[in-house]
N, C-alpha and C positions, 0 to 999 in steps of 0.2 A: 613454161605455162601452168602443170599443175601449179603450181604451189605458189602465183601471183592467184590465179582460177581459188584453193584455198584460203589465202589473207585475205582474197575480195568480202566472202561466204564467210568468215569465221569472226571476222574483225571488225570488222567494217563501223564498226561505235566508233573505233581508236581510231584512220586513217582510209583516206578513201585512197583506189591503182583507179591510176586511167593510162592505158597502152597507146603504145606510136609508135604506130609500123611505117614506113614509107610508101610514097602511092603504088612506086612504078609496084612493090610485093602484094600486091588485094585482090587479086584473084586467089596468091599460093593461102595469105592472109584467111581470106576468107574460109577454107579451103579444113585449114588444120584448125581456125575457131569452131566446123565445124563439126566434126573430127573428134574433137578434145569437148565440141560441148562446156567450153569457154561461155561466163556469162559478164564478165569488167568488162567497164569500156572499150573500147579499142578507138584508135582515130589515123587518118590515113594525114601522115605527114607528108609533109610538098617541099622538101628541101631545109625549110628556116629552123622551125623545130630541131631537126636533127645536129645543126651549122649551132644552134647557139649553145647545145648544152658538147659538146665540139665530139656528136657519137661515130663511133669506129669504127669499134666491132660492137656485135652482136650477134642475141642476147644484151644489155647494158637497161640496167631500173636503179632508177635514184630515187632516192627522200631527197623531198625537202619539204621542207616545215612550216608553219603556218605561216610564220612571216614572210613565208615564198623564197627562201638561206638553203639552198645546198646544204645537204647534211654529208648523204654518202652516196658514191656509188658505186654499186657491184658488177664489175664487168664479168658477162662468162655467163646469168642468171644466178637466185640466192633461192635460198628454203623460208619455208614457213619461220622456220625455228627464229634465220637473223635476223628475219622483218620484221616477224611482232615483239623480238631481244626489244631492239633500233625501238620501234614508236613507243615503247613502253619507257626505256632510258632518257626521247626526250619528252613523254610529254604524253603521246597520242591517247 
């Protein structure tokens, strides 16, 4: 999550970050966000989004381009450098 937060703060002019967490873990997510002082938006998923993207493991990071197409999926998280390079590559 720190890498996503860094990307959200430092690359906001290139791309948006939107996190999705399972609604069943709302309390744990709130605690994690407060402890880490994360600033990017987090939505609670009732299951529809996770099913739509076939999420089986968390964390999972999906990069979706301006057309709404899935460009890349990272399972287990990603780094600021990976996100930054990928967004540069797709013209963000």
